[in-house]
N, C-alpha and C positions, 0 to 999 in steps of 0.2 A: 567859875557858870557866868554869862553871861548875865546885868539884871530878866532882861524879860523872858528868860526863860524858867532864869526859877519864880518867878511872877506864874509864868504857862504855868510851871509843873504846883506851885502851890492852890490852884484856882477848885482842885477837890477840897480843901478844905481848909480857906476864909472867904474861898465864893461860890457859895454849894451851886447860888441859882443862874449863874452865866457857867460854870464847869455845863451844870444838868445844855441850860440851851447853844451851846458849842457840840455839845456829844449829841445833839437830836436835827446836829442840821437843818434847825431853827430860820438858820437866813441864807440858806439853800432854797432855787427850785430846779428841779430836772423842766423840759421842756422833750430833750432829744433821751431817748433809750443808750444815750451812748455813755463810757465809762468817761469819768473827767472833765463832762462837758460842762455841771449844776456852774448859774451862774448865781450871787449875788440877785438876793431880789430889787434894787434899787438899779443895779444892771438892767433885769429881767422888764421890772415897769419901759423903762426907758428905748429898748427896743422894741415897745410894744405901743409905745403914742411916737415911734415911727411910723410905724406900720397906716396913724390916727391922721396923721403928717402929710399934709400937702403939696406940690414943690415950691409952690409961696410960704411956710409955715404952717402954727395951724392959725387957723385965725378967724374974723367972725364966724364964734361961735353961731352966737341972738344975730347972721343974719342968714343965714342958711341952714334953715331945717334941716335939711338932713345926717350936712353935718354931723344937727348937734346931735339928730336924733341916731346914730352912733356912736356919739359919742355912752351918752345915755345908755344904748344896748350894749354897749364893754367896758363899764364899765366897772361891775359889781363882780364880775370876770375876773378885773384886776386886781381888785379891790381882795378876790376872795385866794389869787394867783399868790400874791402879797403876805396877807396872811400868814 
């Protein structure tokens, strides 16, 4: 058996905390109710940040009050989604 498969099989007994986290799927986010479309939390965050970006990128936050306000409004929901 390849080493990585043996290590994954041993997780339940050797790394119970890691095993429980993988089993509970704490590292993925469901954005749609379509099977097999879950995303890793960092991918989800990247997608949400893309929504915030303007054509030239996410710049001038301190210079544009509307953009800064938008970022502040979505920061807490993003945090909760990734948490």
